[in-house]
C-alpha positions as CSV (number, residue, x, y, z in Angstrom):
1,X,93.4,94.8,69.3
2,X,92.4,93.4,65.2
3,X,89.0,93.8,65.1
4,X,88.8,90.0,63.5
5,X,90.5,89.2,67.0
6,X,88.1,90.3,68.8
7,X,84.8,89.8,67.5
8,X,86.6,86.4,68.6
9,X,86.9,87.0,71.7
10,X,83.2,88.6,72.4
11,X,82.1,84.9,70.6
12,X,84.0,82.6,73.1
13,X,83.6,84.8,76.0
14,X,79.8,85.1,75.8
15,X,80.1,81.0,75.4
16,X,81.6,80.4,78.8
17,X,79.7,82.8,80.6
18,X,76.4,84.1,81.5
19,X,76.7,88.1,81.8
20,X,77.2,89.7,84.4
21,X,79.7,87.1,85.8
22,X,83.1,87.0,88.2
23,X,86.0,87.5,85.2
24,X,89.9,87.0,86.0
25,X,92.0,89.0,84.2
26,X,96.2,89.0,84.4
27,X,98.8,91.2,83.4
28,X,102.2,91.0,83.3
29,X,103.6,94.9,83.8
30,X,107.0,96.6,84.0
31,X,107.6,97.6,88.0
32,X,106.5,101.1,87.8
33,X,104.2,102.5,90.2
34,X,102.8,104.5,87.4
35,X,101.9,101.7,85.2
36,X,101.1,99.2,87.8
37,X,99.1,102.4,89.7
38,X,97.5,102.7,85.8
39,X,96.1,98.7,85.5
40,X,94.9,99.1,88.9
41,X,92.8,102.3,88.0
42,X,90.7,100.3,85.2
43,X,89.2,97.8,87.9
44,X,87.0,99.3,90.7
45,X,88.6,99.8,93.8
46,X,85.6,99.2,96.0
47,X,84.6,95.7,94.3
48,X,87.7,94.3,92.5
49,X,90.0,92.2,94.0
50,X,93.1,93.0,92.8
51,X,96.5,91.4,94.2
52,X,100.2,92.4,93.2
53,X,103.4,90.2,93.2
54,X,106.3,91.0,92.4
55,X,109.0,89.9,90.2
56,X,111.7,87.5,91.8
57,X,114.4,90.2,90.5
58,X,111.6,93.2,91.5
59,X,111.6,93.9,87.4
60,X,108.0,93.5,86.3
61,X,104.6,92.8,88.2
62,X,102.1,90.6,88.1
63,X,97.8,92.4,88.6
64,X,95.7,89.8,89.1
65,X,91.8,91.2,89.1
66,X,89.1,89.6,89.9
67,X,85.6,91.4,89.2
68,X,82.1,91.4,88.2
69,X,81.6,92.3,84.4
70,X,78.4,92.6,82.5
71,X,79.0,92.3,79.4
72,X,82.2,90.9,76.8
73,X,82.0,94.2,75.9
74,X,83.2,95.6,79.1
75,X,85.9,92.6,79.4
76,X,87.1,93.5,75.6
77,X,87.4,98.0,76.4
78,X,88.9,96.7,79.6
79,X,91.8,95.4,78.3
80,X,91.8,97.4,75.2
81,X,92.3,100.0,77.9
82,X,95.2,98.0,79.3
83,X,97.2,97.4,76.6
84,X,97.8,101.0,76.2
85,X,99.9,101.4,78.9
86,X,103.3,100.5,77.6
87,X,105.0,97.3,78.2
88,X,101.6,95.2,79.7
89,X,101.4,91.2,78.0
90,X,97.9,90.2,79.4
91,X,97.7,86.5,80.5
């Protein structure tokens, strides 16, 4: 993600959240077990609430994760790691 977009995202996150705060992530990824597992691995398996849902044709999987984040930087770091997964789209 471009640096100026990251700065704007950080400002926006800090305006609407008091850290630590529950944060909702939503992604769409091709229905490939490895890619879905990579997305799930970005979150703490013990504390995050993760839901998976396949598209009607099974080509894509939506991944919704709710987890307590300690800062805007932590949220941004999660998005940056997610964008390394080929085909991932954040909502």
